[in-house]
DORO-416369 format. One line per 5 residues: their letters; for each residue y, x, z of C-alpha. Coordinates in steps of 0.02 Angstrom, whole numbers. Each point is the difference from the previous one (the first is absolute). Layout:
# residues N
A) Y/X/Z ~ ... $
END
This chain:
# residues 254
MHVSA) -3072/6434/3573 ~ -34/114/146 ~ 85/170/-7 ~ -50/130/127 ~ 144/75/94 $
ERCDS) -91/146/80 ~ 112/128/81 ~ 38/146/-115 ~ 77/113/131 ~ 14/18/187 $
AEPVL) 177/-70/19 ~ 15/-163/96 ~ 43/-139/-125 ~ 162/-95/29 ~ -65/-159/-82 $
SHGER) -138/-109/70 ~ -170/-9/-83 ~ 42/-170/-73 ~ 168/58/-67 ~ -81/150/-83 $
EELIK) -135/-108/-79 ~ 132/-119/-68 ~ 105/141/-73 ~ -152/75/-86 ~ -50/-165/-79 $
KHVGL) 179/-37/-54 ~ 28/170/-81 ~ -164/34/-90 ~ 93/-45/-160 ~ 118/144/33 $
VHFIV) -148/118/-12 ~ -49/-75/-169 ~ 179/15/-62 ~ 21/183/49 ~ -170/50/-68 $
GRVSV) 37/-93/-160 ~ 163/93/-27 ~ -80/168/37 ~ -156/-26/-104 ~ 75/-83/-153 $
RLPDS) -1/161/-102 ~ -144/92/84 ~ -161/40/-96 ~ -155/-108/17 ~ -83/138/102 $
VERED) 112/-49/147 ~ -79/-149/87 ~ 128/-129/50 ~ -117/-60/136 ~ 10/170/85 $
LESAG) 190/-5/-2 ~ 1/-177/69 ~ -116/53/141 ~ 123/140/42 ~ 143/-124/-8 $
LIGLI) -86/-117/121 ~ -23/145/121 ~ 187/29/-15 ~ 35/-184/35 ~ -107/5/157 $
KATDR) 86/159/58 ~ 168/-83/-28 ~ -47/-147/110 ~ -60/119/135 ~ 163/96/3 $
FDPGR) 132/-128/-45 ~ 135/-31/129 ~ 107/-153/-42 ~ 130/62/123 ~ 49/139/-121 $
GVKFA) 89/-122/-117 ~ -105/40/-154 ~ -89/-138/-97 ~ -189/11/9 ~ -16/-7/-190 $
TYAST) 118/148/-13 ~ -96/101/128 ~ -173/-50/-63 ~ 44/44/-180 ~ 39/176/54 $
VIRGE) -164/24/93 ~ -104/-86/-136 ~ 76/107/-137 ~ -32/158/99 ~ -185/-42/22 $
VMEAL) -19/-46/-184 ~ 81/162/-57 ~ -108/103/118 ~ -155/-82/-76 ~ 64/34/-175 $
RAKDW) 39/182/37 ~ -171/25/78 ~ -83/-51/-164 ~ 83/140/-101 ~ -17/-117/-148 $
APRSV) 110/86/-130 ~ -77/137/-110 ~ 79/171/18 ~ 55/-2/-181 ~ 101/-160/28 $
RRRYR) 76/69/160 ~ 49/159/-92 ~ 81/-95/-144 ~ 96/-112/120 ~ 63/151/98 $
QLEQC) 61/75/-163 ~ 93/-162/-40 ~ 77/-3/174 ~ 53/182/-9 ~ 77/-24/-172 $
IAQLQ) 102/-151/55 ~ 53/87/161 ~ 59/153/-96 ~ 98/-106/-123 ~ 80/-99/141 $
GQLGR) 57/162/79 ~ 66/72/-163 ~ 87/-157/-62 ~ 58/-74/165 ~ -65/-170/-56 $
QPTEA) -158/-86/-53 ~ -62/74/-166 ~ -27/-113/-148 ~ -173/-29/-68 ~ 42/107/-151 $
EIRRA) 55/143/112 ~ -162/-10/99 ~ -102/1/-161 ~ 91/152/-66 ~ -24/95/162 $
LQLDE) -186/-39/-3 ~ -9/36/-187 ~ -80/-168/-34 ~ 36/-127/-135 ~ 26/-183/44 $
QEYHA) -182/-48/-23 ~ -63/147/104 ~ 125/-36/138 ~ -48/-182/10 ~ -183/52/8 $
LLAAT) 43/115/146 ~ 84/-143/93 ~ -149/-112/-31 ~ -124/133/60 ~ 96/33/160 $
SHMAV) 47/-180/44 ~ -125/-2/144 ~ 84/151/77 ~ 170/-82/-12 ~ -61/-148/103 $
SSLEE) -71/114/133 ~ 157/107/-1 ~ 110/-153/23 ~ -97/-57/152 ~ 8/175/73 $
MMEME) 186/11/-35 ~ 29/-167/82 ~ -83/67/157 ~ 161/101/20 ~ 84/-163/49 $
ESVQV) -44/-169/68 ~ 96/-96/-132 ~ 54/32/-179 ~ 144/-110/-52 ~ -87/-57/-159 $
TASDR) -148/-68/100 ~ -18/-165/90 ~ 80/-2/172 ~ -157/-18/104 ~ -107/127/-92 $
PIEPS) 52/168/75 ~ -74/170/-28 ~ -78/113/127 ~ 99/156/46 ~ -82/165/-50 $
TNDDD) -30/42/183 ~ -119/-150/13 ~ 99/-47/155 ~ -16/-189/15 ~ 119/-25/146 $
PAKIA) 98/-157/-49 ~ 161/71/70 ~ -13/150/-116 ~ -54/-105/-149 ~ 160/-101/14 $
DHEAL) 116/151/17 ~ 9/85/-170 ~ 160/-70/-77 ~ 58/169/-67 ~ -161/29/-97 $
KELIA) 4/-179/-64 ~ 170/35/-73 ~ -63/159/-84 ~ -144/-93/-80 ~ 116/-140/-58 $
QAVDQ) 115/129/-79 ~ -147/83/-89 ~ -52/-169/-71 ~ 178/-35/-58 ~ 2/167/-94 $
LPERD) -152/-42/-104 ~ 29/-40/-185 ~ 26/-186/-26 ~ -171/-38/-75 ~ -91/95/138 $
RVVIG) 105/-87/132 ~ -37/-171/-75 ~ -188/31/1 ~ 5/61/181 ~ 101/-151/52 $
LYYQD) -111/-125/-89 ~ -158/79/69 ~ 48/36/180 ~ 136/-127/36 ~ -49/-147/-109 $
ELTLR) -185/44/17 ~ -41/-32/-184 ~ -158/73/-74 ~ 11/130/-137 ~ -53/-132/-125 $
EIGEV) 138/-118/58 ~ 129/140/-9 ~ -55/33/-178 ~ 31/-182/-43 ~ 173/6/78 $
LSITE) 47/160/-93 ~ -94/-43/-161 ~ -106/158/6 ~ -185/31/25 ~ -81/13/171 $
SRVCQ) -53/179/-39 ~ 181/45/-38 ~ 55/-76/165 ~ -131/106/86 ~ 70/156/-84 $
IHTQA) 179/-43/51 ~ -60/-34/178 ~ -85/170/9 ~ 156/88/-64 ~ 114/-97/118 $
ITRLR) -105/36/153 ~ -10/185/-43 ~ 189/8/-22 ~ 25/-90/166 ~ -125/106/95 $
TRMEQ) 69/167/-59 ~ 179/-56/32 ~ -41/-55/177 ~ -88/164/37 ~ 157/92/-55 $
KLAA) 111/-109/108 ~ -108/21/154 ~ -10/188/-26 ~ 189/19/-16 $
END
């Protein structure tokens, strides 16, 4: 397979042409992995092929800019750049209807307010009462906004290059889109904040997050482990990500 390694910027590459070609060929699977994790809960209107094209652009950019002398693994660095390109492509599509965005913002705001009032993560029953929804209505809300939760997670993870519940070589792009490897590797304080936020999730939410992002199980496989339906896992995932996102925003604003 021949992969073009055209220059994506004017900076002089540190690696030779052959080294860049080899890195691209070796890490194409990383693009597929990242796109797969991002697109798993996106609607059919979002073309996976478009996201993979953006991811490949990110991979090529990473090979152009990577400096092995910085002490950062290429997979770590490339994951950051790939994810950034994929998220830019997703944001450019404006794929979520306004009604879904509005409902998800309402859910976020409700959870954030309860977190502030209670000083802890609210229970599902407390969230339902605040939204004035019964159990069935609340679960329908989580199902309807599950796409937004996936997007929000990826955007939240851009705050930091690595979330402790994710695999070690799959970091997240900082919100500044700064892909300097030295800066990517230097966010230990934020990593600790995110780890603390994960630890504060209710047990069931924390288990789902761990199985999905650390053990890399599918939603169906998680359902089999927990003896619940895949749709219920999706609802718990949406709730967990919204709890985590709002909590991290509060921590970073403090």
